[in-house]
C-alpha positions as CSV (number, residue, x, y, z in Angstrom):
1,M,-5.0,-2.5,10.5
2,K,-7.1,0.7,11.0
3,I,-9.0,2.1,8.0
4,G,-9.8,5.8,7.9
5,V,-13.1,7.2,6.9
6,C,-11.7,7.9,3.4
7,G,-10.8,4.3,3.0
8,I,-7.0,4.6,3.3
9,A,-5.1,2.4,5.7
10,C,-4.2,4.7,8.6
11,E,-0.7,3.2,8.7
12,K,-0.1,4.5,5.1
13,C,-1.7,7.9,5.6
14,P,0.9,10.7,5.2
15,R,-0.5,12.5,8.3
16,M,-0.4,9.4,10.5
17,V,3.1,8.5,9.4
18,K,4.3,12.0,10.3
19,G,2.5,11.9,13.6
20,Q,0.2,14.7,12.5
21,C,-3.1,12.9,12.5
22,P,-5.7,15.2,14.0
23,A,-7.4,12.2,15.5
24,G,-4.3,10.9,17.2
25,P,-3.2,7.3,17.2
26,D,-6.8,6.0,16.9
27,G,-7.0,7.4,13.3
28,C,-10.0,8.8,11.6
29,V,-13.6,8.1,12.6
30,P,-16.8,9.8,11.5
31,R,-17.1,12.9,13.6
32,E,-17.0,16.7,13.3
33,N,-13.4,17.3,12.1
34,K,-12.2,20.7,11.0
35,F,-9.1,19.1,9.5
36,C,-11.0,16.5,7.4
37,K,-14.1,17.3,5.4
38,I,-14.5,13.6,4.6
39,C,-14.8,12.7,8.3
40,T,-17.3,15.4,8.8
41,C,-19.4,14.4,5.8
42,A,-19.5,10.8,6.8
43,F,-20.5,11.8,10.3
44,E,-23.3,14.0,9.0
45,K,-24.6,11.2,6.7
46,G,-24.3,8.4,9.3
47,K,-21.7,6.5,7.4
48,R,-18.5,4.8,8.7
49,L,-16.7,4.9,5.4
50,C,-17.2,7.4,2.7
51,F,-17.5,4.7,0.0
52,E,-20.6,3.4,1.8
53,C,-22.4,6.5,0.7
54,E,-24.9,6.3,-2.3
55,Q,-23.3,9.5,-3.7
56,F,-19.7,8.1,-3.7
57,P,-17.6,9.2,-5.5
58,C,-18.6,12.9,-5.1
59,E,-16.9,16.3,-5.5
60,L,-15.5,16.0,-2.0
61,T,-13.7,12.8,-2.8
62,K,-11.8,14.7,-5.5
63,T,-9.9,16.4,-2.7
64,G,-8.1,13.1,-1.8
65,P,-6.3,11.4,-0.2
66,I,-7.3,8.5,-2.5
67,S,-7.2,9.3,-6.2
68,Y,-10.5,10.1,-7.7
69,G,-9.9,7.6,-10.6
70,Y,-9.6,4.9,-8.0
71,C,-12.8,6.1,-6.3
72,T,-14.7,5.8,-9.6
73,F,-13.2,2.4,-10.1
74,L,-14.4,1.2,-6.7
75,A,-17.8,2.6,-7.4
76,G,-18.0,0.8,-10.8
77,K,-18.4,4.2,-12.5
78,D,-15.2,4.2,-14.5
């Protein structure tokens, strides 16, 4: 199972399911990505997954695809 930078399983990502993933069949990896601000942010901070960041959850994670409430739960900030 591939996990995207945002933490969602690629196989469950709506874009991947529709065949519209901008990263193709490999899924999201940290890199400059005009379609995904989360990928770009992780790349700039040298993180593989956004929830590895000390600032997680942040304003950017409010944009989804994972619910912000779940992000705060994962971070122990609920």
